[in-house]
C-alpha positions as CSV (number, residue, x, y, z in Angstrom):
1,M,91.1,100.0,109.8
2,E,89.5,101.8,106.8
3,K,86.5,99.9,105.4
4,V,85.1,100.5,101.9
5,Y,81.5,99.6,101.2
6,D,79.5,99.6,98.0
7,K,76.3,101.6,97.5
8,D,74.3,98.7,99.0
9,G,76.4,98.5,102.2
10,K,78.4,95.5,101.2
11,L,82.0,95.4,102.5
12,C,84.2,95.2,99.4
13,H,87.6,96.3,100.5
14,F,89.5,97.4,103.6
15,V,92.9,98.8,104.5
16,V,94.8,98.0,107.6
17,R,97.5,100.4,108.8
18,L,100.6,99.5,110.7
19,T,99.3,101.8,113.4
20,D,96.2,99.5,113.8
21,A,98.4,97.0,115.6
22,N,97.5,97.7,119.2
23,N,96.2,94.4,120.6
24,E,97.9,91.0,120.7
25,R,95.5,89.6,118.1
26,V,92.8,91.1,116.0
27,D,91.0,88.9,113.5
28,L,90.6,91.2,110.5
29,V,88.3,89.2,108.2
30,E,84.9,87.7,109.1
31,D,85.2,83.9,109.3
32,T,82.6,83.6,106.5
33,E,85.1,85.0,103.9
34,F,87.5,82.9,102.0
35,I,90.7,84.9,102.8
36,Q,91.5,84.9,106.5
37,C,94.0,87.2,108.2
38,A,94.8,88.4,111.7
39,L,96.9,91.3,112.9
40,L,99.3,90.3,115.6
41,K,101.3,92.6,117.9
42,L,103.3,90.2,120.1
43,P,105.7,90.8,123.0
44,S,109.2,89.3,123.1
45,G,109.2,85.8,124.4
46,K,105.7,85.0,123.2
47,T,105.4,81.5,121.8
48,F,102.8,79.1,120.5
49,R,102.3,75.4,120.9
50,P,103.9,73.5,118.0
51,H,101.2,72.5,115.5
52,K,100.4,71.7,111.9
53,H,97.2,72.2,109.9
54,I,95.0,69.5,108.8
55,L,93.2,68.8,105.5
56,K,89.5,69.5,105.8
57,D,86.6,68.8,103.5
58,S,85.0,72.0,102.2
59,N,81.3,72.6,101.8
60,I,81.9,75.5,99.5
61,A,81.0,74.8,95.9
62,K,82.1,78.1,94.4
63,R,84.5,80.7,95.7
64,I,85.8,84.0,94.5
65,A,89.5,84.8,94.6
66,Q,90.1,87.3,97.4
67,E,93.4,89.2,97.5
68,S,95.6,91.1,99.9
69,W,98.7,93.3,99.4
70,V,101.1,93.9,102.3
71,V,103.6,96.7,101.6
72,I,107.0,95.9,103.1
73,S,108.8,99.0,101.8
74,G,107.9,101.9,99.5
75,S,104.3,103.1,98.8
76,V,101.5,102.0,96.6
77,K,98.2,103.7,95.6
78,V,95.3,101.2,95.5
79,I,92.2,102.1,93.5
80,F,89.0,100.3,94.7
81,Y,85.9,99.4,92.5
82,D,82.6,97.9,93.4
83,E,81.2,94.7,91.8
84,D,79.6,96.9,89.0
85,D,83.1,98.4,88.2
86,N,82.2,101.8,89.7
87,H,85.1,103.6,91.3
88,L,84.8,103.7,95.1
89,C,88.0,105.4,96.4
90,D,91.8,105.5,96.3
91,K,94.1,104.8,99.3
92,V,97.8,105.1,99.7
93,L,99.6,102.2,101.4
94,N,102.9,102.7,103.1
95,A,105.3,100.3,104.6
96,G,103.5,98.0,107.1
97,D,100.0,98.8,105.6
98,A,97.8,96.2,103.8
99,S,94.8,96.2,101.5
100,F,92.2,93.5,101.3
101,T,89.8,92.9,98.4
102,L,86.9,90.7,99.3
103,Y,84.5,91.7,96.4
104,G,84.8,94.1,93.5
105,G,87.8,95.2,91.6
106,H,91.1,96.9,92.3
107,N,94.2,98.4,90.6
108,Y,97.5,99.3,92.0
109,L,99.9,102.2,91.1
110,I,103.4,101.9,92.5
111,I,104.4,105.3,93.9
112,E,108.0,104.6,95.0
113,D,110.6,102.9,92.9
114,N,111.6,99.4,94.1
115,S,108.6,99.1,96.4
116,I,108.3,95.6,97.9
117,I,105.0,94.0,98.4
118,Y,103.7,90.6,99.5
119,E,100.6,89.5,97.6
120,Y,98.3,87.0,99.1
121,K,95.2,85.5,97.5
122,T,93.0,82.5,98.0
123,G,94.0,79.7,95.9
124,P,94.5,77.7,93.9
125,Y,95.6,80.4,91.5
126,E,94.8,79.1,88.0
127,G,96.3,81.9,85.9
128,Q,94.8,85.1,84.5
129,T,92.4,83.4,82.1
130,N,90.7,81.4,84.8
131,D,91.2,83.8,87.7
132,K,90.2,87.3,86.7
133,V,88.3,89.6,84.4
134,F,89.8,92.9,83.3
135,L,87.7,96.0,83.9
136,N,87.1,98.4,81.0
137,I,88.1,101.5,82.9
């Protein structure tokens, strides 16, 4: 896992590589964050008890939208910014890699034609006007 911190040491972004899957389960995000994700590498025959998730009351008054991209095929360059819009670094994501933005900004440049990506973010998504601010970069 490649972690990207701002100048004050705050974890803003991280990249998980397909090659990071070496344990049955690794929780990737601290449980205090809004987006949650685990990396699973499971053997054939592994199963889980059937279950469903329950509605829970939340004690969180405000939350930021956090986002993840998972590259299925192709490649993508992700550009990371801190909360003050300063460029932190660029990373190239290949098939099986994922990026996570907890805080700060990001941009993506598709490197390979017809790249396929899953995008996940905390919801509800309320559209561009209510969900994001564009950086003047």
